[in-house]
PDB file of N, CA, C and O in Angstrom:
ATOM      1  N   MET A   1       5.136  -4.098 -20.109  1.00  0.00           N
ATOM      2  CA  MET A   1       4.531  -5.511 -20.027  1.00  0.00           C
ATOM      3  C   MET A   1       5.148  -6.492 -19.151  1.00  0.00           C
ATOM      4  O   MET A   1       4.455  -7.349 -18.603  1.00  0.00           O
ATOM      5  N   LYS A   2       6.643  -6.413 -18.950  1.00  0.00           N
ATOM      6  CA  LYS A   2       7.546  -7.192 -18.186  1.00  0.00           C
ATOM      7  C   LYS A   2       7.380  -7.243 -16.613  1.00  0.00           C
ATOM      8  O   LYS A   2       7.738  -8.107 -15.812  1.00  0.00           O
ATOM      9  N   GLN A   3       6.732  -6.059 -16.431  1.00  0.00           N
ATOM     10  CA  GLN A   3       6.453  -5.738 -14.684  1.00  0.00           C
ATOM     11  C   GLN A   3       5.319  -6.350 -14.410  1.00  0.00           C
ATOM     12  O   GLN A   3       5.116  -6.638 -13.231  1.00  0.00           O
ATOM     13  N   TYR A   4       4.290  -6.703 -15.442  1.00  0.00           N
ATOM     14  CA  TYR A   4       3.133  -7.481 -14.954  1.00  0.00           C
ATOM     15  C   TYR A   4       3.060  -8.975 -15.225  1.00  0.00           C
ATOM     16  O   TYR A   4       1.949  -9.506 -15.197  1.00  0.00           O
ATOM     17  N   LEU A   5       4.236  -9.763 -15.507  1.00  0.00           N
ATOM     18  CA  LEU A   5       4.452 -11.095 -15.751  1.00  0.00           C
ATOM     19  C   LEU A   5       3.990 -11.698 -14.137  1.00  0.00           C
ATOM     20  O   LEU A   5       3.102 -12.542 -14.019  1.00  0.00           O
ATOM     21  N   GLY A   6       4.560 -11.260 -13.232  1.00  0.00           N
ATOM     22  CA  GLY A   6       4.263 -11.766 -12.062  1.00  0.00           C
ATOM     23  C   GLY A   6       2.813 -11.665 -11.776  1.00  0.00           C
ATOM     24  O   GLY A   6       2.299 -12.710 -11.377  1.00  0.00           O
ATOM     25  N   VAL A   7       2.003 -10.575 -11.900  1.00  0.00           N
ATOM     26  CA  VAL A   7       0.532 -10.730 -11.665  1.00  0.00           C
ATOM     27  C   VAL A   7      -0.059 -11.758 -12.598  1.00  0.00           C
ATOM     28  O   VAL A   7      -1.000 -12.431 -12.178  1.00  0.00           O
ATOM     29  N   ILE A   8       0.332 -11.922 -13.651  1.00  0.00           N
ATOM     30  CA  ILE A   8      -0.347 -12.901 -14.855  1.00  0.00           C
ATOM     31  C   ILE A   8      -0.162 -14.403 -14.372  1.00  0.00           C
ATOM     32  O   ILE A   8      -0.948 -15.315 -14.628  1.00  0.00           O
ATOM     33  N   VAL A   9       1.185 -14.527 -13.517  1.00  0.00           N
ATOM     34  CA  VAL A   9       1.414 -16.094 -13.139  1.00  0.00           C
ATOM     35  C   VAL A   9       0.513 -16.169 -11.924  1.00  0.00           C
ATOM     36  O   VAL A   9      -0.099 -17.203 -11.655  1.00  0.00           O
ATOM     37  N   MET A  10       0.422 -14.895 -11.077  1.00  0.00           N
ATOM     38  CA  MET A  10      -0.650 -15.148 -10.194  1.00  0.00           C
ATOM     39  C   MET A  10      -2.053 -15.359 -10.563  1.00  0.00           C
ATOM     40  O   MET A  10      -2.723 -16.047  -9.794  1.00  0.00           O
ATOM     41  N   LEU A  11      -2.486 -14.984 -11.386  1.00  0.00           N
ATOM     42  CA  LEU A  11      -3.849 -15.087 -12.052  1.00  0.00           C
ATOM     43  C   LEU A  11      -4.034 -16.557 -12.441  1.00  0.00           C
ATOM     44  O   LEU A  11      -4.988 -17.255 -12.098  1.00  0.00           O
ATOM     45  N   ILE A  12      -3.091 -16.904 -13.134  1.00  0.00           N
ATOM     46  CA  ILE A  12      -2.800 -18.630 -13.608  1.00  0.00           C
ATOM     47  C   ILE A  12      -3.128 -19.521 -12.627  1.00  0.00           C
ATOM     48  O   ILE A  12      -3.895 -20.478 -12.739  1.00  0.00           O
ATOM     49  N   GLY A  13      -2.285 -19.035 -11.287  1.00  0.00           N
ATOM     50  CA  GLY A  13      -2.509 -19.833 -10.148  1.00  0.00           C
ATOM     51  C   GLY A  13      -3.951 -19.887  -9.454  1.00  0.00           C
ATOM     52  O   GLY A  13      -4.528 -20.867  -8.981  1.00  0.00           O
ATOM     53  N   ALA A  14      -4.321 -18.704  -9.520  1.00  0.00           N
ATOM     54  CA  ALA A  14      -5.467 -18.372  -8.954  1.00  0.00           C
ATOM     55  C   ALA A  14      -6.834 -19.214  -9.826  1.00  0.00           C
ATOM     56  O   ALA A  14      -7.784 -19.783  -9.287  1.00  0.00           O
ATOM     57  N   ILE A  15      -6.655 -19.119 -10.814  1.00  0.00           N
ATOM     58  CA  ILE A  15      -7.618 -20.009 -11.765  1.00  0.00           C
ATOM     59  C   ILE A  15      -7.486 -21.353 -11.783  1.00  0.00           C
ATOM     60  O   ILE A  15      -8.514 -22.030 -11.769  1.00  0.00           O
ATOM     61  N   LEU A  16      -6.363 -21.907 -11.812  1.00  0.00           N
ATOM     62  CA  LEU A  16      -5.703 -23.256 -11.373  1.00  0.00           C
ATOM     63  C   LEU A  16      -6.589 -23.662  -9.787  1.00  0.00           C
ATOM     64  O   LEU A  16      -6.916 -24.823  -9.542  1.00  0.00           O
ATOM     65  N   LEU A  17      -6.843 -22.663  -8.958  1.00  0.00           N
ATOM     66  CA  LEU A  17      -7.071 -23.178  -7.648  1.00  0.00           C
ATOM     67  C   LEU A  17      -8.450 -23.154  -7.759  1.00  0.00           C
ATOM     68  O   LEU A  17      -8.984 -24.162  -7.297  1.00  0.00           O
ATOM     69  N   VAL A  18      -9.348 -22.155  -8.319  1.00  0.00           N
ATOM     70  CA  VAL A  18     -10.549 -22.126  -8.484  1.00  0.00           C
ATOM     71  C   VAL A  18     -11.058 -23.245  -9.280  1.00  0.00           C
ATOM     72  O   VAL A  18     -12.206 -23.617  -9.034  1.00  0.00           O
ATOM     73  N   TYR A  19     -10.347 -23.878 -10.255  1.00  0.00           N
ATOM     74  CA  TYR A  19     -10.586 -24.996 -11.187  1.00  0.00           C
ATOM     75  C   TYR A  19     -10.697 -26.016 -10.128  1.00  0.00           C
ATOM     76  O   TYR A  19     -11.779 -26.541  -9.866  1.00  0.00           O
ATOM     77  N   SER A  20      -9.763 -26.266  -9.603  1.00  0.00           N
ATOM     78  CA  SER A  20      -9.686 -27.445  -8.491  1.00  0.00           C
ATOM     79  C   SER A  20     -10.670 -27.517  -7.337  1.00  0.00           C
ATOM     80  O   SER A  20     -10.763 -28.538  -6.655  1.00  0.00           O
ATOM     81  N   TYR A  21     -11.497 -26.296  -7.091  1.00  0.00           N
ATOM     82  CA  TYR A  21     -12.271 -26.263  -6.010  1.00  0.00           C
ATOM     83  C   TYR A  21     -13.563 -26.649  -6.810  1.00  0.00           C
ATOM     84  O   TYR A  21     -14.262 -27.477  -6.225  1.00  0.00           O
ATOM     85  N   LEU A  22     -14.060 -26.189  -8.117  1.00  0.00           N
ATOM     86  CA  LEU A  22     -15.079 -26.305  -8.896  1.00  0.00           C
ATOM     87  C   LEU A  22     -15.016 -27.867  -9.360  1.00  0.00           C
ATOM     88  O   LEU A  22     -16.028 -28.567  -9.344  1.00  0.00           O
ATOM     89  N   SER A  23     -13.924 -28.286  -9.717  1.00  0.00           N
ATOM     90  CA  SER A  23     -14.209 -29.910 -10.148  1.00  0.00           C
ATOM     91  C   SER A  23     -14.100 -30.691  -8.830  1.00  0.00           C
ATOM     92  O   SER A  23     -13.740 -30.402  -7.689  1.00  0.00           O
ATOM     93  N   ASP A  24     -14.595 -31.891  -9.495  1.00  0.00           N
ATOM     94  CA  ASP A  24     -14.922 -33.049  -8.730  1.00  0.00           C
ATOM     95  C   ASP A  24     -13.660 -34.007  -8.537  1.00  0.00           C
ATOM     96  O   ASP A  24     -13.828 -35.130  -8.063  1.00  0.00           O
ATOM     97  N   GLN A  25     -12.576 -33.618  -8.856  1.00  0.00           N
ATOM     98  CA  GLN A  25     -11.640 -34.841  -9.370  1.00  0.00           C
ATOM     99  C   GLN A  25     -10.537 -34.509  -7.620  1.00  0.00           C
ATOM    100  O   GLN A  25      -9.836 -33.575  -7.234  1.00  0.00           O
ATOM    101  N   VAL A  26     -10.957 -35.902  -7.011  1.00  0.00           N
ATOM    102  CA  VAL A  26     -10.418 -36.145  -5.896  1.00  0.00           C
ATOM    103  C   VAL A  26      -8.954 -36.606  -5.888  1.00  0.00           C
ATOM    104  O   VAL A  26      -8.154 -36.300  -5.004  1.00  0.00           O
ATOM    105  N   GLU A  27      -8.641 -37.473  -7.098  1.00  0.00           N
ATOM    106  CA  GLU A  27      -7.592 -38.370  -7.087  1.00  0.00           C
ATOM    107  C   GLU A  27      -6.407 -37.214  -7.575  1.00  0.00           C
ATOM    108  O   GLU A  27      -5.237 -37.451  -7.275  1.00  0.00           O
ATOM    109  N   HIS A  28      -6.694 -36.148  -8.220  1.00  0.00           N
ATOM    110  CA  HIS A  28      -5.467 -34.835  -8.480  1.00  0.00           C
ATOM    111  C   HIS A  28      -5.785 -33.981  -7.803  1.00  0.00           C
ATOM    112  O   HIS A  28      -5.165 -33.025  -8.269  1.00  0.00           O
ATOM    113  N   ALA A  29      -6.591 -33.482  -6.631  1.00  0.00           N
ATOM    114  CA  ALA A  29      -6.545 -32.490  -5.933  1.00  0.00           C
ATOM    115  C   ALA A  29      -5.384 -31.807  -5.319  1.00  0.00           C
ATOM    116  O   ALA A  29      -5.015 -30.657  -5.555  1.00  0.00           O
ATOM    117  N   ASN A  30      -4.902 -32.583  -4.573  1.00  0.00           N
ATOM    118  CA  ASN A  30      -3.418 -32.266  -4.053  1.00  0.00           C
ATOM    119  C   ASN A  30      -2.358 -31.677  -5.174  1.00  0.00           C
ATOM    120  O   ASN A  30      -1.707 -30.659  -4.937  1.00  0.00           O
ATOM    121  N   THR A  31      -2.257 -32.301  -6.237  1.00  0.00           N
ATOM    122  CA  THR A  31      -1.332 -31.805  -7.308  1.00  0.00           C
ATOM    123  C   THR A  31      -1.891 -30.560  -7.888  1.00  0.00           C
ATOM    124  O   THR A  31      -1.051 -29.739  -8.259  1.00  0.00           O
ATOM    125  N   PHE A  32      -3.223 -30.237  -8.050  1.00  0.00           N
ATOM    126  CA  PHE A  32      -3.709 -28.994  -8.435  1.00  0.00           C
ATOM    127  C   PHE A  32      -3.534 -27.778  -7.594  1.00  0.00           C
ATOM    128  O   PHE A  32      -3.235 -26.633  -7.932  1.00  0.00           O
ATOM    129  N   LEU A  33      -3.839 -28.388  -6.181  1.00  0.00           N
ATOM    130  CA  LEU A  33      -3.613 -27.236  -5.028  1.00  0.00           C
ATOM    131  C   LEU A  33      -2.133 -27.009  -4.978  1.00  0.00           C
ATOM    132  O   LEU A  33      -1.860 -25.809  -4.980  1.00  0.00           O
ATOM    133  N   THR A  34      -1.205 -27.727  -4.939  1.00  0.00           N
ATOM    134  CA  THR A  34       0.079 -27.465  -4.791  1.00  0.00           C
ATOM    135  C   THR A  34       0.813 -26.589  -6.032  1.00  0.00           C
ATOM    136  O   THR A  34       1.531 -25.595  -5.921  1.00  0.00           O
ATOM    137  N   ILE A  35       0.406 -27.266  -7.198  1.00  0.00           N
ATOM    138  CA  ILE A  35       0.804 -26.337  -8.531  1.00  0.00           C
ATOM    139  C   ILE A  35       0.438 -24.760  -8.202  1.00  0.00           C
ATOM    140  O   ILE A  35       1.260 -23.848  -8.117  1.00  0.00           O
ATOM    141  N   GLY A  36      -1.230 -24.639  -8.010  1.00  0.00           N
ATOM    142  CA  GLY A  36      -1.816 -23.385  -7.951  1.00  0.00           C
ATOM    143  C   GLY A  36      -1.098 -22.421  -6.831  1.00  0.00           C
ATOM    144  O   GLY A  36      -0.914 -21.216  -7.004  1.00  0.00           O
ATOM    145  N   LEU A  37      -0.649 -23.297  -5.423  1.00  0.00           N
ATOM    146  CA  LEU A  37       0.070 -22.332  -4.439  1.00  0.00           C
ATOM    147  C   LEU A  37       1.521 -21.948  -4.848  1.00  0.00           C
ATOM    148  O   LEU A  37       2.022 -20.905  -4.427  1.00  0.00           O
ATOM    149  N   VAL A  38       2.213 -22.819  -5.693  1.00  0.00           N
ATOM    150  CA  VAL A  38       3.413 -22.485  -5.746  1.00  0.00           C
ATOM    151  C   VAL A  38       3.475 -21.170  -7.165  1.00  0.00           C
ATOM    152  O   VAL A  38       4.410 -20.395  -7.367  1.00  0.00           O
ATOM    153  N   LEU A  39       2.168 -21.274  -7.973  1.00  0.00           N
ATOM    154  CA  LEU A  39       2.218 -20.371  -9.128  1.00  0.00           C
ATOM    155  C   LEU A  39       1.894 -18.795  -8.556  1.00  0.00           C
ATOM    156  O   LEU A  39       2.278 -17.789  -9.151  1.00  0.00           O
ATOM    157  N   VAL A  40       1.074 -18.777  -7.223  1.00  0.00           N
ATOM    158  CA  VAL A  40       0.345 -17.565  -6.784  1.00  0.00           C
ATOM    159  C   VAL A  40       1.731 -17.214  -5.849  1.00  0.00           C
ATOM    160  O   VAL A  40       2.101 -16.046  -5.970  1.00  0.00           O
ATOM    161  N   ILE A  41       2.484 -17.998  -5.004  1.00  0.00           N
ATOM    162  CA  ILE A  41       3.649 -17.445  -4.307  1.00  0.00           C
ATOM    163  C   ILE A  41       4.491 -17.171  -5.271  1.00  0.00           C
ATOM    164  O   ILE A  41       4.909 -16.021  -5.141  1.00  0.00           O
ATOM    165  N   GLY A  42       5.018 -17.827  -6.371  1.00  0.00           N
ATOM    166  CA  GLY A  42       6.096 -17.156  -7.525  1.00  0.00           C
ATOM    167  C   GLY A  42       5.824 -16.067  -8.080  1.00  0.00           C
ATOM    168  O   GLY A  42       6.626 -15.172  -8.345  1.00  0.00           O
ATOM    169  N   GLY A  43       4.556 -16.085  -8.308  1.00  0.00           N
ATOM    170  CA  GLY A  43       4.004 -14.738  -9.098  1.00  0.00           C
ATOM    171  C   GLY A  43       3.942 -13.483  -8.248  1.00  0.00           C
ATOM    172  O   GLY A  43       4.235 -12.373  -8.693  1.00  0.00           O
ATOM    173  N   TYR A  44       3.576 -13.695  -7.097  1.00  0.00           N
ATOM    174  CA  TYR A  44       3.868 -12.603  -6.073  1.00  0.00           C
ATOM    175  C   TYR A  44       5.482 -11.968  -5.933  1.00  0.00           C
ATOM    176  O   TYR A  44       5.888 -10.830  -6.171  1.00  0.00           O
ATOM    177  N   LEU A  45       6.230 -13.214  -5.436  1.00  0.00           N
ATOM    178  CA  LEU A  45       7.343 -12.717  -5.389  1.00  0.00           C
ATOM    179  C   LEU A  45       8.094 -12.152  -6.809  1.00  0.00           C
ATOM    180  O   LEU A  45       8.912 -11.233  -6.863  1.00  0.00           O
ATOM    181  N   GLY A  46       7.589 -12.952  -7.917  1.00  0.00           N
ATOM    182  CA  GLY A  46       8.153 -12.347  -9.144  1.00  0.00           C
ATOM    183  C   GLY A  46       7.729 -10.839  -9.391  1.00  0.00           C
ATOM    184  O   GLY A  46       8.488 -10.014  -9.900  1.00  0.00           O
ATOM    185  N   HIS A  47       6.333 -10.547  -8.944  1.00  0.00           N
ATOM    186  CA  HIS A  47       6.072  -9.285  -9.140  1.00  0.00           C
ATOM    187  C   HIS A  47       6.911  -8.189  -8.160  1.00  0.00           C
ATOM    188  O   HIS A  47       7.057  -7.023  -8.526  1.00  0.00           O
ATOM    189  N   ILE A  48       7.353  -8.600  -7.099  1.00  0.00           N
ATOM    190  CA  ILE A  48       7.896  -7.553  -6.159  1.00  0.00           C
ATOM    191  C   ILE A  48       9.352  -7.597  -6.885  1.00  0.00           C
ATOM    192  O   ILE A  48       9.782  -6.520  -7.299  1.00  0.00           O
ATOM    193  N   PHE A  49      10.026  -8.593  -7.042  1.00  0.00           N
ATOM    194  CA  PHE A  49      11.255  -8.354  -7.673  1.00  0.00           C
ATOM    195  C   PHE A  49      11.318  -7.986  -8.875  1.00  0.00           C
ATOM    196  O   PHE A  49      12.411  -7.479  -9.125  1.00  0.00           O
ATOM    197  N   LEU A  50      10.293  -8.035 -10.134  1.00  0.00           N
ATOM    198  CA  LEU A  50      10.545  -7.373 -11.214  1.00  0.00           C
ATOM    199  C   LEU A  50      10.247  -5.815 -11.307  1.00  0.00           C
ATOM    200  O   LEU A  50      10.765  -4.987 -12.057  1.00  0.00           O
ATOM    201  N   GLY A  51       9.236  -5.644 -10.305  1.00  0.00           N
ATOM    202  CA  GLY A  51       8.728  -4.208 -10.022  1.00  0.00           C
ATOM    203  C   GLY A  51      10.069  -3.380  -9.594  1.00  0.00           C
ATOM    204  O   GLY A  51      10.305  -2.322 -10.178  1.00  0.00           O
ATOM    205  N   LYS A  52      10.839  -3.799  -8.703  1.00  0.00           N
ATOM    206  CA  LYS A  52      12.233  -3.196  -8.113  1.00  0.00           C
ATOM    207  C   LYS A  52      13.057  -3.208  -9.313  1.00  0.00           C
ATOM    208  O   LYS A  52      13.780  -2.218  -9.429  1.00  0.00           O
ATOM    209  N   LYS A  53      13.129  -4.092 -10.245  1.00  0.00           N
ATOM    210  CA  LYS A  53      14.031  -4.049 -11.204  1.00  0.00           C
ATOM    211  C   LYS A  53      13.911  -3.276 -12.224  1.00  0.00           C
ATOM    212  O   LYS A  53      14.872  -2.716 -12.750  1.00  0.00           O
ATOM    213  N   VAL A  54      12.466  -3.142 -12.687  1.00  0.00           N
ATOM    214  CA  VAL A  54      12.125  -1.965 -13.525  1.00  0.00           C
ATOM    215  C   VAL A  54      12.313  -0.644 -13.156  1.00  0.00           C
ATOM    216  O   VAL A  54      12.762   0.107 -14.021  1.00  0.00           O
ATOM    217  N   LYS A  55      12.053  -0.175 -12.002  1.00  0.00           N
ATOM    218  CA  LYS A  55      12.166   1.004 -11.176  1.00  0.00           C
ATOM    219  C   LYS A  55      13.564   1.411 -11.296  1.00  0.00           C
ATOM    220  O   LYS A  55      13.869   2.555 -11.633  1.00  0.00           O
ATOM    221  N   ALA A  56      14.378   0.549 -11.042  1.00  0.00           N
ATOM    222  CA  ALA A  56      15.861   0.809 -11.102  1.00  0.00           C
ATOM    223  C   ALA A  56      16.770   1.053 -12.227  1.00  0.00           C
ATOM    224  O   ALA A  56      17.969   1.244 -12.022  1.00  0.00           O
TER     225      ALA A  56
END
């Protein structure tokens, strides 16, 4: 389960990006987009590093 933690974080970030696209919240759009981007990139890097750690 630990090796899929990065994928779960990426999915949370993607859901946040879709939410910011579908909602009409103009005031907080940059906040949602920034947090979503950070979660997707962090999940991607976490998936790589945790995958290497689990195999070693």
